[in-house]
C-alpha positions as CSV (number, residue, x, y, z in Angstrom):
1,M,133.1,70.9,142.8
2,R,136.8,70.5,141.8
3,T,135.8,70.5,138.2
4,F,133.8,73.6,138.7
5,F,136.7,75.6,140.2
6,T,139.1,74.3,137.6
7,Y,136.9,75.4,134.8
8,F,136.4,78.7,136.5
9,L,140.1,79.3,136.8
10,L,140.7,78.4,133.1
11,E,138.0,80.7,131.9
12,Y,139.2,83.5,134.2
13,K,142.8,83.2,132.9
14,K,141.6,83.2,129.3
15,S,139.4,86.2,130.0
16,I,142.3,88.2,131.5
17,K,144.5,87.4,128.5
18,V,141.8,88.6,126.2
19,L,141.3,91.7,128.2
20,L,145.0,92.6,128.0
21,K,145.1,91.9,124.3
22,S,142.1,94.0,123.7
23,F,143.2,96.9,125.9
24,G,143.9,99.2,123.0
25,S,140.5,98.6,121.4
26,T,138.8,98.9,124.9
27,L,140.6,102.3,125.5
28,M,139.5,103.5,122.0
29,M,135.9,102.4,122.8
30,L,136.0,104.5,126.0
31,L,137.3,107.5,124.2
32,L,134.6,107.1,121.5
33,V,131.9,106.8,124.2
34,I,133.1,109.9,125.9
35,A,133.3,111.9,122.7
36,G,129.9,110.7,121.5
37,I,128.2,111.6,124.8
38,W,129.9,115.0,124.9
39,A,128.9,115.8,121.3
40,V,125.2,114.8,121.7
41,S,124.8,116.4,125.2
42,H,126.5,119.6,124.0
43,F,124.1,119.8,121.0
44,V,121.0,119.0,123.1
45,F,121.8,121.4,126.0
46,Q,123.0,124.2,123.8
47,S,119.6,124.2,122.1
48,H,117.8,124.4,125.5
49,I,120.1,126.9,127.3
50,F,118.6,130.2,128.2
51,Q,120.8,132.8,126.4
52,P,121.1,136.1,128.4
53,I,119.9,139.1,126.4
54,R,122.0,142.2,125.9
55,V,120.8,145.3,127.7
56,G,122.1,148.7,126.8
57,M,122.7,151.0,129.7
58,V,122.8,154.7,128.9
59,I,124.4,156.5,131.8
60,D,126.0,159.9,132.3
61,E,129.8,159.3,132.0
62,D,130.4,161.5,135.0
63,D,127.9,159.8,137.3
64,E,130.3,157.3,139.1
65,K,127.7,156.4,141.8
66,I,125.2,155.2,139.2
67,K,127.9,153.2,137.4
68,M,128.9,151.5,140.7
69,I,125.3,150.7,141.5
70,T,124.6,149.2,138.0
71,K,127.8,147.1,138.3
72,I,126.6,145.7,141.7
73,V,123.1,145.0,140.3
74,A,124.7,143.2,137.2
75,T,126.5,140.7,139.5
76,M,123.3,139.6,141.2
77,E,122.5,136.0,140.3
78,S,118.9,136.8,139.3
79,V,120.1,139.5,136.9
80,E,123.3,137.9,135.7
81,S,121.5,134.7,134.6
82,I,119.0,136.7,132.5
83,C,120.8,139.7,130.9
84,E,124.2,141.2,130.1
85,F,124.7,144.9,130.5
86,V,126.4,146.9,127.8
87,Y,127.3,150.6,128.4
88,V,126.5,152.8,125.4
89,N,125.2,156.3,124.6
90,E,121.6,156.9,123.6
91,D,122.2,157.1,119.8
92,E,124.2,153.9,119.8
93,A,121.5,152.2,121.9
94,K,118.8,153.1,119.3
95,K,121.0,152.0,116.5
96,L,121.8,148.6,118.1
97,L,118.2,148.1,118.9
98,A,117.3,148.6,115.3
99,E,120.0,146.0,114.3
100,D,118.7,143.5,117.0
101,A,122.2,143.7,118.6
102,L,120.4,144.8,121.8
103,S,117.1,143.6,123.1
104,V,116.5,146.4,125.7
105,A,118.0,149.8,126.3
106,I,117.6,151.7,129.6
107,V,118.2,155.4,129.6
108,L,119.0,157.0,133.0
109,P,118.8,160.8,132.8
110,E,121.6,163.1,134.1
111,N,121.7,163.6,137.9
112,F,119.5,160.6,138.3
113,Y,121.2,159.5,141.6
114,E,120.9,163.0,143.1
115,D,117.2,163.2,142.1
116,V,116.4,159.9,143.7
117,D,118.4,160.8,146.8
118,S,116.5,164.0,147.1
119,G,113.1,162.3,146.8
120,Y,112.3,163.3,143.2
121,N,110.6,160.6,141.1
122,T,112.6,161.2,137.9
123,P,111.4,158.8,135.2
124,V,113.6,156.3,133.4
125,T,113.2,155.6,129.7
126,V,113.2,152.0,128.5
127,Y,113.4,151.0,124.9
128,I,112.4,147.5,123.9
129,S,113.2,145.7,120.6
130,G,110.2,144.9,118.4
131,N,111.3,141.3,118.1
132,T,109.8,139.9,121.3
133,S,111.3,136.7,122.5
134,L,110.9,134.5,125.5
135,N,114.2,135.8,127.0
136,Q,113.0,139.3,126.5
137,R,109.7,138.6,128.3
138,V,111.6,137.1,131.2
139,F,113.7,140.3,131.4
140,Q,110.5,142.4,131.4
141,E,109.2,140.3,134.3
142,L,112.5,140.9,136.1
143,L,112.2,144.6,135.5
144,T,108.6,144.6,136.8
145,D,109.7,142.8,139.9
146,G,112.4,145.4,140.4
147,V,110.0,148.3,140.1
148,S,107.7,146.5,142.5
149,L,110.5,146.3,145.1
150,L,111.2,150.0,144.6
151,R,107.6,151.0,145.0
152,T,107.3,148.9,148.2
153,S,110.5,150.4,149.7
154,E,109.4,153.9,148.7
155,A,106.0,153.3,150.3
156,G,107.7,152.1,153.4
157,V,109.9,155.2,153.7
158,Y,107.0,157.6,153.1
159,S,104.9,155.7,155.7
160,V,107.6,156.0,158.4
161,L,108.2,159.7,157.6
162,S,104.5,160.3,157.8
163,V,104.4,158.7,161.3
164,A,107.5,160.8,162.2
165,R,105.5,164.0,161.6
166,E,102.9,163.0,164.1
167,Y,105.0,161.5,166.8
168,P,108.4,162.5,168.2
169,A,111.5,160.6,167.0
170,E,115.1,160.4,168.1
171,L,116.4,160.7,164.6
172,S,115.9,163.5,162.1
173,R,113.5,162.9,159.1
174,K,116.5,162.6,156.7
175,K,118.2,160.0,158.9
176,I,114.9,158.1,159.3
177,G,114.6,158.0,155.5
178,N,118.2,156.7,155.1
179,V,117.8,154.0,157.8
180,I,114.5,152.6,156.3
181,S,116.0,152.8,152.8
182,E,119.1,150.8,153.9
183,I,116.8,148.1,155.5
184,Y,114.8,147.7,152.3
185,I,118.0,147.7,150.1
186,E,119.4,144.9,152.3
187,E,116.2,142.9,152.1
188,A,116.1,143.4,148.3
189,F,119.7,142.1,147.8
190,Y,119.2,139.1,150.1
191,R,115.5,138.4,149.2
192,G,116.4,134.8,148.4
193,R,116.8,134.0,152.1
194,I,113.0,134.2,152.7
195,F,112.3,131.4,150.2
196,A,112.8,127.7,150.4
197,S,114.9,126.5,147.4
198,D,113.6,123.4,145.4
199,V,115.5,122.5,142.2
200,Y,113.6,120.7,139.5
201,S,116.1,119.5,136.8
202,A,116.0,117.0,134.0
203,L,119.2,115.6,135.5
204,G,117.7,114.9,138.9
205,E,119.9,115.8,141.9
206,M,123.1,115.6,139.9
207,D,124.9,118.4,138.0
208,L,125.7,118.1,134.3
209,Y,129.2,116.7,134.9
210,Q,128.1,114.0,137.4
211,Y,125.2,112.9,135.2
212,Y,127.4,112.3,132.1
213,F,130.3,110.9,134.1
214,V,128.0,108.1,135.3
215,S,126.3,107.7,131.9
216,A,129.7,107.4,130.1
217,I,130.9,104.7,132.5
218,T,127.6,102.7,132.2
219,I,127.5,102.9,128.4
220,F,131.2,101.9,128.2
221,L,130.5,98.9,130.4
222,L,127.6,97.9,128.1
223,M,129.6,98.3,125.0
224,S,132.5,96.3,126.4
225,G,130.2,93.3,126.3
226,L,131.0,93.1,122.6
227,N,134.4,91.7,123.6
228,Y,133.1,88.7,125.5
229,S,131.9,86.6,122.6
230,F,135.0,84.3,123.1
231,L,133.1,82.7,126.0
232,Y,130.4,81.5,123.6
233,R,132.3,80.1,120.7
234,K,131.5,76.6,119.3
235,R,134.7,75.3,120.8
236,T,133.6,76.5,124.2
237,R,130.2,74.9,123.8
238,A,131.9,71.6,123.0
239,V,133.8,71.8,126.3
240,E,130.6,72.6,128.1
241,D,129.0,69.4,126.7
242,K,131.9,67.4,128.2
243,L,131.5,69.2,131.5
244,K,128.0,67.8,131.9
245,I,129.5,64.4,132.3
246,S,131.5,65.7,135.3
247,G,128.3,67.2,136.8
248,V,128.9,70.8,135.8
249,G,125.6,71.7,134.1
250,A,124.2,74.7,132.4
251,L,123.4,76.6,135.6
252,Q,127.0,76.2,137.0
253,V,128.5,77.2,133.7
254,S,126.2,80.2,133.5
255,V,127.3,81.2,137.0
256,I,131.0,80.9,136.1
257,K,130.6,83.1,133.0
258,V,128.6,85.7,134.8
259,I,131.3,85.9,137.6
260,V,134.1,86.1,135.0
261,M,132.5,88.8,133.0
262,G,131.4,90.6,136.2
263,N,135.0,90.6,137.4
264,L,136.3,92.1,134.1
265,L,133.6,94.7,134.2
266,W,134.5,95.6,137.8
267,L,138.2,96.0,136.9
268,L,137.3,98.4,134.1
269,N,134.8,100.2,136.3
270,A,137.2,100.5,139.2
271,G,140.0,101.7,136.9
272,I,137.8,104.5,135.5
273,Y,136.7,105.5,138.9
274,A,140.2,105.6,140.3
275,A,141.4,107.6,137.2
276,G,138.6,110.1,137.7
277,C,139.5,110.5,141.4
278,I,143.1,111.2,140.5
279,V,142.3,113.7,137.8
280,S,139.8,115.4,140.2
281,D,142.4,115.6,142.9
282,K,145.3,116.8,140.7
283,M,143.2,119.5,139.1
284,S,141.6,120.5,142.4
285,L,138.1,120.0,140.9
286,N,136.6,118.3,143.9
287,F,134.4,116.5,141.4
288,L,135.2,113.0,142.7
289,L,136.4,112.0,146.2
290,F,137.8,108.5,146.5
291,D,135.8,106.2,148.8
292,G,136.8,102.5,149.2
293,R,133.1,101.5,149.8
294,T,132.3,102.7,146.3
295,L,134.5,99.9,144.9
296,L,132.4,97.4,146.8
297,Y,129.1,99.0,145.7
298,L,130.1,98.6,142.0
299,I,130.2,94.8,142.3
300,P,126.4,94.2,142.2
301,Q,126.1,96.5,139.2
302,C,128.8,94.7,137.3
303,L,127.3,91.3,138.0
304,A,123.9,92.5,136.8
305,I,125.4,93.8,133.5
306,A,127.4,90.5,133.1
307,A,124.2,88.5,133.6
308,Y,122.5,90.7,130.9
309,F,125.4,89.8,128.5
310,H,125.1,86.1,129.4
311,M,121.3,86.1,128.7
312,L,121.7,87.8,125.3
313,Y,124.6,85.6,124.2
314,S,122.7,82.5,125.2
315,I,119.6,83.6,123.4
316,S,121.5,84.3,120.2
317,G,122.5,80.6,120.1
318,K,125.1,79.1,117.9
319,N,124.8,81.5,115.1
320,G,127.6,83.7,116.5
321,Q,125.5,86.9,116.3
322,G,125.6,87.5,120.1
323,A,127.7,90.7,119.7
324,V,125.3,92.1,117.1
325,V,122.3,91.3,119.4
326,I,124.0,93.0,122.4
327,F,125.0,96.1,120.3
328,A,121.4,96.5,119.0
329,A,119.9,96.1,122.5
330,N,122.5,98.5,123.9
331,I,121.6,101.2,121.4
332,F,117.9,100.8,122.1
333,M,118.4,101.2,125.8
334,I,120.7,104.1,125.4
335,L,118.2,106.0,123.3
336,C,115.2,105.3,125.6
337,S,116.7,105.4,129.0
338,G,117.9,109.0,129.1
339,S,121.6,108.1,129.4
340,V,122.6,110.6,126.7
341,I,119.5,112.7,126.2
342,P,117.6,113.1,129.6
343,V,114.1,111.5,129.6
344,A,112.5,115.0,130.0
345,Y,113.6,115.8,126.5
346,L,112.4,112.5,125.0
347,P,109.0,111.7,123.5
348,A,106.5,110.5,126.2
349,V,106.4,106.9,124.8
350,A,110.2,106.6,124.8
351,G,110.3,108.0,128.4
352,K,107.8,105.4,129.6
353,I,109.7,102.6,128.0
354,G,113.0,103.8,129.4
355,K,111.8,103.7,133.0
356,A,111.4,99.9,132.7
357,L,114.8,99.3,131.0
358,P,117.7,97.8,133.0
359,L,120.0,100.7,131.9
360,T,117.8,103.1,133.8
361,F,118.4,101.1,137.0
362,W,122.1,100.8,136.3
363,N,122.5,104.5,135.8
364,Q,120.6,105.3,139.0
365,Y,122.6,102.7,140.9
366,G,125.9,104.0,139.5
367,A,125.0,107.6,140.4
368,E,124.2,106.7,144.0
369,A,127.3,104.4,144.3
370,V,129.7,107.2,143.2
371,F,127.9,110.4,144.3
372,G,125.2,109.3,146.8
373,Q,124.4,106.5,149.1
374,I,123.2,103.0,148.2
375,N,120.1,101.6,149.9
376,V,118.8,98.1,150.3
377,E,116.2,98.5,147.6
378,M,118.8,99.3,145.0
379,L,120.8,96.3,146.0
380,L,117.7,94.1,145.7
381,V,117.0,95.4,142.2
382,Q,120.5,94.6,141.0
383,A,120.3,91.1,142.6
384,A,116.9,90.5,140.9
385,I,118.3,91.5,137.5
386,T,121.3,89.2,138.1
387,L,119.2,86.2,139.1
388,I,116.6,86.6,136.4
389,A,119.1,87.1,133.6
390,T,121.3,84.3,134.7
391,G,118.4,82.0,135.1
392,I,117.1,82.8,131.6
393,G,120.6,82.3,130.1
394,A,121.0,79.0,131.9
395,A,117.6,77.8,130.8
396,V,118.3,78.7,127.2
397,S,121.7,77.1,127.3
398,W,120.2,73.9,128.8
399,K,117.5,73.8,126.1
400,N,120.0,74.3,123.3
401,S,122.5,71.7,124.5
């Protein structure tokens, strides 16, 4: 046991020295990972983002009430996410439609507000570009929904006024119309309250920044495994052969290496997490809130990744190609696990493979450790990965010795 702890301390001291010496390259690797993830995610999501269409609004310049109403409508979430209002005259609108600078033009006639207020059904002219797109069809659906709301409210007002003719009422017919109209307007503006909201996203329950923050950390930890080849040099193997005489076999040596690498990974992980919390606090982003329990939750993940390194380095044998093997395995997992490009955007085969890869579980675990809550099942998965990978590494090391 004394030999075990002595060897552990020697390996740990050596690993700390290597970590300090390679700090510059490690920092550069982190920056490259962040830049690479940002570039790929930006390209992917920009190609899938719904671009709001430009809608030309033709309004009488002197009609301030209609201008105010259109500005209020433009700020509604359901409208703002689909279209952008541009105020032009009718000739400009037709010209811009011909040039595809506008997708739709809506012409409101003069005295439109007064006509509506007086009960006249004055028609509105809508011009639509000939180049029909998905965005344009979505806007047409929005417009149809708006017309449906107006028809429903109009029918409600006329129904109540019809009843008011047959039965006595405390309010005049004009006031009755105003009261019912206000009720329908309020319900139209706050119609979202009557629905339950379920979000289906390729990113799961995380937003874009949380998703890629976790992915960047996990990928960085995986790539940092390229620095741990010093634990598997020929000179180190010679020492391990001598340790057998003292009763420290392949399994004990494997445990030492996993703990040493796991500790280095945890230091890097904790450093990035702390830096993220500081930046979030100083910039008032509320993106990350420091929680001491998170530092403890990161330990199982780091040990599992360390065991993965040990397994691959052991399998690569004495040919010194461990770093190459780890790099190739990392790239394969990154491409298939949805770390950079969400699984929803990947081919079906890649998505099915990705679900079974360790990186998928590490990403999920990291997300819950930082932004959610860890459960027993997740801890058991990390423990299983650690035990299996360490066992395989120990078995291979014993066989090759």
